[in-house]
Backbone bond lengths (Angstrom), bond angles and torsions (degrees), N, CA, C in turn:
res aa  C-N    CA-C-N  psi(-1)  N-CA   C-N-CA  omega(-1)  CA-C   N-CA-C  phi
1 M - - - 1.438 - - 1.526 111.68 -
2 F 1.260 116.00 145.01 1.483 118.04 174.65 1.495 111.64 -113.68
3 F 1.303 117.03 139.09 1.417 123.31 178.18 1.467 111.40 -112.55
4 K 1.256 121.35 133.79 1.504 122.17 172.11 1.476 109.05 -74.16
5 K 1.364 108.48 123.76 1.507 115.83 177.35 1.482 109.66 -81.29
6 T 1.337 114.62 125.63 1.455 116.46 179.76 1.497 110.81 -94.38
7 E 1.295 115.16 118.05 1.443 121.28 179.07 1.515 107.78 -105.53
8 T 1.325 113.22 144.73 1.454 120.67 179.07 1.549 105.26 -78.98
9 K 1.316 117.39 120.28 1.471 122.48 179.82 1.502 106.23 -84.85
10 T 1.315 116.55 161.25 1.461 119.23 -175.70 1.595 107.11 -117.98
11 Y 1.305 107.72 164.94 1.482 117.24 175.91 1.499 105.58 -144.98
12 D 1.368 121.21 161.53 1.458 126.34 177.81 1.529 108.44 -76.32
13 K 1.347 115.85 92.38 1.421 121.37 -178.02 1.545 115.22 -67.65
14 E 1.298 114.67 -19.30 1.475 119.98 179.37 1.519 110.34 -78.23
15 N 1.405 118.20 -33.19 1.441 121.93 -174.87 1.515 115.64 -116.51
16 E 1.338 115.70 -5.24 1.443 115.56 -178.18 1.612 109.35 -133.51
17 K 1.252 114.51 157.80 1.491 122.27 177.12 1.469 108.20 -132.55
18 P 1.413 117.37 141.54 1.451 119.04 176.97 1.585 110.47 -71.56
19 V 1.239 117.24 137.50 1.489 122.90 177.63 1.481 108.42 -144.44
20 I 1.367 114.72 161.19 1.361 123.64 168.11 1.478 110.48 -114.01
21 K 1.399 117.29 122.04 1.502 121.11 -175.55 1.483 104.98 -96.48
22 C 1.328 116.89 121.31 1.475 123.72 -174.51 1.620 106.43 -113.74
23 S 1.318 111.45 136.60 1.401 120.25 175.99 1.516 110.05 -86.16
24 I 1.372 115.74 130.25 1.457 117.29 178.52 1.600 112.92 -80.36
25 C 1.312 111.12 -12.67 1.537 114.92 179.65 1.555 113.84 -83.82
26 N 1.363 112.41 -47.89 1.481 113.86 -173.12 1.550 113.18 -121.37
27 G 1.305 117.19 0.16 1.441 120.07 176.52 1.545 113.74 81.94
28 E 1.360 117.25 2.59 1.459 119.26 -175.99 1.537 108.09 -70.66
29 Q 1.387 112.80 140.19 1.484 123.15 -174.61 1.455 107.74 -119.26
30 V 1.386 117.24 133.43 1.469 122.64 176.88 1.607 106.46 -130.28
31 A 1.256 111.92 126.89 1.485 121.35 177.20 1.569 107.52 -87.89
32 G 1.306 111.81 138.20 1.476 116.24 177.60 1.610 108.01 -172.07
33 F 1.357 111.04 -157.67 1.434 119.39 -178.44 1.462 110.56 -127.38
34 Q 1.365 116.28 135.27 1.455 119.99 177.56 1.504 109.60 -110.37
35 N 1.357 115.91 132.63 1.470 121.45 177.45 1.510 110.07 -66.34
36 I 1.307 120.09 125.18 1.532 121.42 -176.33 1.458 110.65 -73.69
37 H 1.304 119.98 -15.06 1.489 121.78 -178.50 1.550 111.37 -93.12
38 T 1.392 115.25 -45.07 1.443 119.66 -174.57 1.482 116.68 -103.58
39 G 1.379 115.17 -16.28 1.418 118.92 -177.66 1.514 113.90 82.40
40 A 1.272 117.19 -0.19 1.488 121.10 -179.68 1.505 112.99 -67.68
41 F 1.246 116.66 136.39 1.518 122.49 -176.38 1.430 110.20 -111.40
42 K 1.381 111.31 127.90 1.490 121.51 177.95 1.535 108.00 -109.00
43 E 1.348 111.53 115.79 1.523 120.21 -177.99 1.514 112.73 -75.48
44 V 1.278 115.51 135.85 1.474 118.83 -179.62 1.529 111.78 -121.00
45 M 1.338 117.78 -45.97 1.456 117.54 -179.28 1.559 112.87 -157.23
46 L 1.307 115.39 146.77 1.420 125.93 176.65 1.501 110.95 -72.65
47 I 1.287 121.79 126.82 1.453 123.94 178.00 1.535 111.59 -105.93
48 R 1.358 111.86 110.04 1.480 119.50 -178.35 1.547 110.67 -108.17
49 T 1.336 114.16 -29.05 1.520 118.36 -179.47 1.526 108.70 -134.25
50 R 1.343 114.03 170.96 1.500 121.33 173.99 1.572 110.17 -61.24
51 G 1.379 112.46 -33.23 1.435 119.51 176.10 1.504 115.90 -58.82
52 N 1.378 114.83 -38.92 1.424 121.83 -179.51 1.567 108.01 -67.63
53 L 1.379 115.12 -41.85 1.431 116.80 -179.98 1.549 111.74 -67.37
54 S 1.295 116.84 -37.88 1.458 121.25 178.64 1.477 107.02 -63.31
55 S 1.316 120.65 -44.49 1.514 121.71 -179.76 1.492 110.33 -62.67
56 F 1.294 119.03 -42.84 1.504 122.47 178.06 1.601 109.06 -60.30
57 M 1.252 117.25 -44.23 1.465 122.64 -179.77 1.543 112.02 -62.30
58 K 1.345 111.92 -48.80 1.466 120.55 -179.28 1.550 111.26 -64.02
59 E 1.340 115.34 -43.14 1.473 124.13 -176.71 1.617 108.87 -57.89
60 Y 1.334 113.84 -38.76 1.411 117.54 -174.28 1.526 114.25 -108.61
61 G 1.330 117.16 8.99 1.513 122.31 -179.07 1.479 115.25 62.84
62 I 1.311 117.17 34.85 1.421 121.42 -178.08 1.568 111.20 -90.49
63 T 1.352 114.60 130.49 1.427 117.74 179.93 1.595 108.11 -121.22
64 G 1.261 115.44 158.64 1.497 119.91 179.25 1.494 112.77 82.03
65 D 1.346 117.20 -164.95 1.430 120.77 -177.74 1.500 113.06 -84.29
66 I 1.351 115.64 151.16 1.480 121.14 177.73 1.537 105.69 -113.50
67 E 1.336 113.18 130.14 1.485 124.25 -179.49 1.489 108.22 -64.04
68 K 1.358 117.20 138.29 1.495 122.67 168.52 1.469 110.25 -98.27
69 I 1.390 113.70 141.27 1.469 119.46 177.79 1.471 105.62 -126.02
70 Y 1.324 117.40 154.82 1.499 123.03 -176.03 1.524 109.30 -122.86
C-alpha cells in the first residue's frame, strides 16, 4: 500500500497573509494568499466544504481565523 505523504507547504509570511476571497454574487469562496503591500491575490484552492478549508489550513500550517475579503 502507498500512502500520500502530507508535507506542509510554505508561503511568504513576511509579505503574504492567508485569506478567503468570497464572491458577493454567487457565494463562491477561494482560499489563497494576499500580498500585504500590493493587495494582489494568489489563488490556491476552491473552498466548497469545511473539509476543504481544513485541508488548506493543514497544508500550509495555518492556525486561527482566516480573514474573508470580497
